[in-house]
C-alpha positions in Angstrom: 0.0 -0.2 0.0 1.9 3.8 -1.3 1.0 6.7 0.2 1.1 9.5 -3.0 0.6 13.4 -1.8 0.5 15.7 -4.7 0.1 19.4 -4.7 -0.1 19.7 -0.8 -0.2 23.6 0.5 -0.7 24.4 4.2 -0.3 27.9 6.1 -0.9 29.3 8.6 -1.8 33.1 8.7 0.0 34.9 7.2 3.3 32.2 7.4 3.7 29.1 4.1 4.9 26.3 6.2 4.1 23.5 3.3 4.7 25.1 -0.2 3.6 22.6 -3.1 4.6 18.9 -1.6 4.8 16.2 -4.1 5.9 12.7 -2.2 5.2 8.9 -3.1 6.0 6.6 -0.2 6.5 2.4 -1.3 4.3 0.0 0.6 7.5 -1.1 2.7 9.3 1.9 2.7 11.0 3.9 5.8 10.8 7.3 5.2 13.2 10.0 6.8 11.7 13.8 6.7 14.6 15.6 6.8 15.4 19.1 8.1 15.9 21.7 10.4 13.6 23.3 13.0 10.1 25.0 11.3 10.8 23.4 7.5 7.7 21.8 8.0 8.4 18.7 8.7 5.9 17.6 11.4 3.5 20.3 10.0 3.7 17.6 6.6 3.5 14.4 8.9 0.0 15.8 11.1 -1.6 16.0 7.7 -0.7 12.7 7.0 -1.5 11.8 10.2 -4.9 13.8 9.9 -3.9 16.4 13.0 -4.5 19.3 10.6 -6.1 19.6 7.5 -3.8 20.7 4.2 -5.4 23.7 2.2 -4.8 22.5 -0.6 -3.8 19.4 -1.9 -4.7 15.4 -2.3 -3.3 12.5 -0.7 -4.3 9.2 -1.6 -3.3 6.1 0.4 -4.1 2.6 -1.1 -5.3 4.8 -4.1 -8.0 6.2 -1.2 -8.4 9.8 -0.5 -7.8 10.8 3.1 -8.8 14.4 2.8 -12.4 13.7 4.6 -11.2 10.7 6.8 -10.8 11.4 10.6 -7.3 10.1 12.7 -8.5 7.3 13.9 -10.8 5.8 10.3 -7.0 6.1 8.9 -5.6 3.3 11.5 -2.2 4.6 11.4 0.1 4.0 14.1 1.4 7.5 15.4 4.9 7.7 18.2 5.4 11.4 19.5 8.3 12.5 21.1 6.8 12.7 24.4 6.0 8.6 24.1 2.2 10.0 25.8 1.8 6.7 27.5 -0.4 6.9 30.7 0.7 7.0 33.4 -1.9 5.2 35.5 -1.8 2.1 33.1 0.8 -0.6 33.2 3.2 -1.4 30.4 0.3 -4.1 29.0 -2.7 -2.2 29.7 -0.5 1.2 27.3 0.2 -1.7 24.7 -3.3 -3.0 24.2 -4.9 0.3 24.4 -6.2 0.7 20.9 -7.9 -2.5 21.2 -9.6 -1.9 23.8 -11.2 1.2 22.7 -12.0 -1.1 19.4 -13.8 -3.7 21.5 -11.4 -6.3 20.1 -12.3 -9.4 22.8 -10.0 -9.8 26.0 -8.2 -13.4 24.3 -7.0 -11.1 21.1 -5.7 -8.7 23.3 -3.7 -10.6 25.6 -2.0 -12.2 22.6 -1.4 -9.4 20.5 0.0 -7.9 24.3 1.9 -11.0 24.7 3.5 -10.7 20.7 4.3 -6.8 21.3 6.4 -7.6 24.6 8.7 -10.1 22.8 8.9 -8.3 19.8 10.1 -4.4 21.5 12.2 -7.7 24.2 10.4 -6.2 27.4 8.3 -9.0 28.3 9.3 -9.1 31.7 8.1 -5.6 32.4 4.3 -6.5 31.4 2.8 -5.4 35.0 5.1 -1.6 35.7 4.2 1.9 35.1 5.7 4.5 32.9 7.7 5.8 35.6 9.4 2.2 36.1 10.7 2.4 32.6 13.7 3.9 31.6 13.7 6.7 28.3 14.4 3.9 26.3 12.1 1.1 27.6 9.1 3.8 27.2 10.1 4.1 23.5 9.6 0.0 23.1 6.2 0.6 24.7 5.0 3.4 22.3 6.4 1.3 19.2 4.3 -1.3 20.3 1.3 0.3 21.1 1.2 2.0 18.2 1.9 -1.5 16.6 -1.3 -3.6 18.1 -4.0 -2.0 16.5 -1.6 -3.8 12.8 -1.3 -0.1 11.1 -0.8 0.6 8.1 1.2 2.8 8.0 3.9 4.3 11.2 4.3 7.7 11.5 7.2 8.7 13.7 7.7 11.9 15.2 11.4 12.5 16.0 10.7 9.6 19.1 14.6 9.1 19.6 15.3 13.2 20.6 15.0 12.9 24.4 16.9 9.7 24.8 21.2 10.1 25.7 23.7 8.9 22.7 24.4 5.8 23.5 20.8 4.5 24.2 19.7 6.5 20.7 21.7 4.7 19.0 20.6 0.9 20.1 16.7 2.4 19.7 17.7 3.2 15.8 18.5 0.1 15.5 15.8 -1.4 17.2 12.7 0.5 15.1 14.6 -0.3 11.8 14.4 -3.6 12.8 10.8 -3.9 13.6 10.1 -1.9 10.4 11.8 -4.5 8.4 10.5 -7.8 10.3 7.2 -6.5 9.7 7.1 -4.6 6.1 5.2 -1.9 7.2 5.5 1.7 5.1 7.2 4.3 8.4 7.2 7.6 8.4 10.0 9.4 10.4 10.4 13.1 11.5 14.2 14.3 12.3 16.6 17.0 12.4 19.7 14.7 12.7 21.2 13.9 9.8 23.3 10.5 10.6 19.5 9.1 12.5 18.0 9.6 8.5 22.1 8.4 7.1 20.9 5.0 9.4 17.5 4.6 9.0 16.3 5.4 5.7 15.5 3.9 2.2 14.5 7.1 1.2 15.5 11.0 3.2 13.3 13.7 2.3 15.4 16.6 2.5 13.1 20.4 3.4 14.0 23.1 4.1 11.7 26.5 4.4 8.5 24.1 3.4 9.6 22.8 -0.2 11.1 19.7 -0.1 15.0 20.1 -1.5 15.6 17.0 -2.9 14.5 12.9 -2.6 16.5 10.1 -2.9 18.5 7.3 -0.6 21.0 8.3 1.8 23.7 7.3 -0.5 22.5 9.9 -3.4 21.5 12.8 -1.0 25.1 12.3 0.5 27.6 12.1 -2.8 25.3 13.5 -5.2 23.5 16.4 -3.6 21.9 18.7 -5.8 21.5 22.3 -4.0 23.5 24.0 -1.5 21.4 23.3 1.7 21.6 19.6 0.6 25.4 19.6 1.0 25.2 21.9 4.0 22.9 19.9 5.8 24.0 16.6 5.1 27.3 15.6 6.1 30.1 18.2 5.6 31.6 19.3 2.7 33.6 22.0 1.0 32.0 24.1 -1.4 33.9 25.4 -4.0 33.7 27.8 -6.5 34.6 27.2 -10.1 36.7 30.1 -11.0 38.2 28.6 -7.3 39.2 25.2 -8.7 40.8 26.7 -12.2 43.7 27.5 -10.7 43.6 25.3 -7.2 42.1 21.9 -9.1 42.2 21.6 -13.1 42.4 18.3 -13.2 39.0 18.7 -10.8 37.1 20.9 -14.1 38.9 18.1 -16.5 36.8 15.0 -15.5 34.1 16.6 -14.0 33.4 20.5 -16.0 30.7 22.4 -14.5 27.3 23.1 -16.2 27.0 26.2 -18.9 25.6 28.7 -16.4 28.7 28.0 -14.0 28.7 31.5 -12.2 25.6 29.6 -10.2 27.2 26.6 -9.3 29.5 25.3 -6.6 31.9 22.4 -6.4 30.9 19.9 -3.9 33.8 18.2 -2.1 33.8 15.5 1.1 36.4 16.2 3.6 37.4 12.5 2.7 37.4 12.7 -1.0 40.9 15.8 -0.4 44.1 13.4 0.0 47.1 15.7 1.1 50.6 14.6 0.8 53.5 16.1 2.8 55.2 18.8 1.0 57.4 22.0 3.1 57.1 24.3 -0.3 53.1 22.9 -0.4 50.8 25.4 -1.1 48.5 25.0 2.4 48.8 24.9 5.7 46.9 22.9 8.2 45.4 25.4 10.8 43.5 22.9 13.3 43.5 19.8 13.9 41.1 17.5 16.0 41.8 14.1 17.2 38.0 12.2 16.6 39.4 8.8 17.7 39.3 6.6 14.5 39.5 9.8 12.4 41.1 13.2 12.4 39.4 16.3 11.0 41.0 18.9 10.0 41.3 22.6 8.7 43.1 23.7 5.7 43.9 27.0 4.9 44.5 26.8 1.0 44.0 29.1 -2.0 42.6 32.2 0.3 40.1 29.5 1.5 39.5 27.5 4.5 38.8 23.8 3.6 37.9 20.6 5.8 39.8 17.2 5.6 39.2 14.1 7.2 42.2 11.3 7.2 42.6 8.3 9.5 44.0 9.7 12.9 47.4 7.8 12.1 48.1 9.2 9.4 47.0 12.9 10.2 48.8 15.9 9.9 49.3 18.8 13.1 48.4 22.3 13.1 51.4 24.3 11.2 51.9 21.5 8.9 52.7 22.9 5.2 51.0 19.9 2.5 50.0 19.3 -0.6 46.4 18.6 -1.4 44.6 16.4 -3.9 41.3 16.8 -4.6 39.3 13.2 -6.2 37.9 14.3 -10.1 35.9 11.2 -8.8 33.8 12.2 -6.5 33.2 16.1 -6.6 29.8 17.4 -7.8 28.3 20.4 -9.2 25.6 22.3 -6.9 23.5 24.8 -7.5 24.5 27.7 -5.6 
C-alpha cells in the first residue's frame, strides 16, 4: 500500500509552512523527513496523520482519498516525541489500549500484547508503570502501542530526541529491525542527519516548506543537488569554479561545471581530499581535531578554509605545510 501526496500546501495566517509538496512512499519504505526546525516536516507528518487539514492538495493511501477521513479511521500508528504513555496504566495496559477502545476480545488483546512484549524485548516488564521504566524502555512501549492495532502506516515524530546518545543508537537499530521484519511503511521526522542516514531507505530533505531533494542516503550524500542539501547532510567543501580552475584543474577536466558556471559550486566531501607532505606545499594545516579513528583538519588553501578528514594515524598537525589532491571522481556540482 503506497502513500501519494500531490501539491499539498499549508499556511498558518501569513506563514506558508508547506509549499506544493509532492511525495510518494512505497509499500515497504522507511522514509525520513529531514530538515532544520521550522522547515515543515512535522506539519507534513500531522497532515498525513489527519491531525491537521491541508489547505490544498490531495493525499491518497492505497488509492483512497484521506482528505475527509478522521485520524482514527486511517488506522495509522503514531509515536510522538513525548511518548504520551498513560501514567496510570501498566505497560500491558498501555500497549493494549488501542485494541480495547476497538472492543477487541480480551483473549485476542492478551495474545497480541504478549506478542509485542517479546518483539520489543521487555516481556518481563508487562506489569510495570511508565515511571518505572527507562527512557528507552518507554520508547519501546510507545512503539508497541502503535503496532498493536496492525497499522497500515507508522508515523514517528522525532521519537528518539529525548534519549541519550547510547540509548538513541540502540533504539535506531531496534526501530529499523522491527520495521524490516513487519514491512510496514514508515515515515519518521528527524533533524538528525546521522539518524536519517542510518535508518532511511529514502530521505526527504526539507527547507522552508519545500522539498529540496528526495533520494537514498547514498544519493543525497554523494550527489546533493543544492547547496542546502550539501551543507545539511554531512560536512562539505563548496568551491566556486573560479577557485577550482587554478587550484584543481584536473577536477574541471574530469567533471566540468554546467554551462551557467557562476550559479554552481563544486561540492567536495572532507574524506575526498588527500594530503601529501610537502614543505613547499600550497596549503597549511590551521587546526587538527582528534576524533578517535579519524582526524578532522582545517586546511587553508588558496585563500579558502577547507575541511579534510583522514585516519588519525596518518593525520597532520597544526602548522604543517601540505599538498592537497582532490579526487575528481567524487566531486559534484550543486546549485548555489
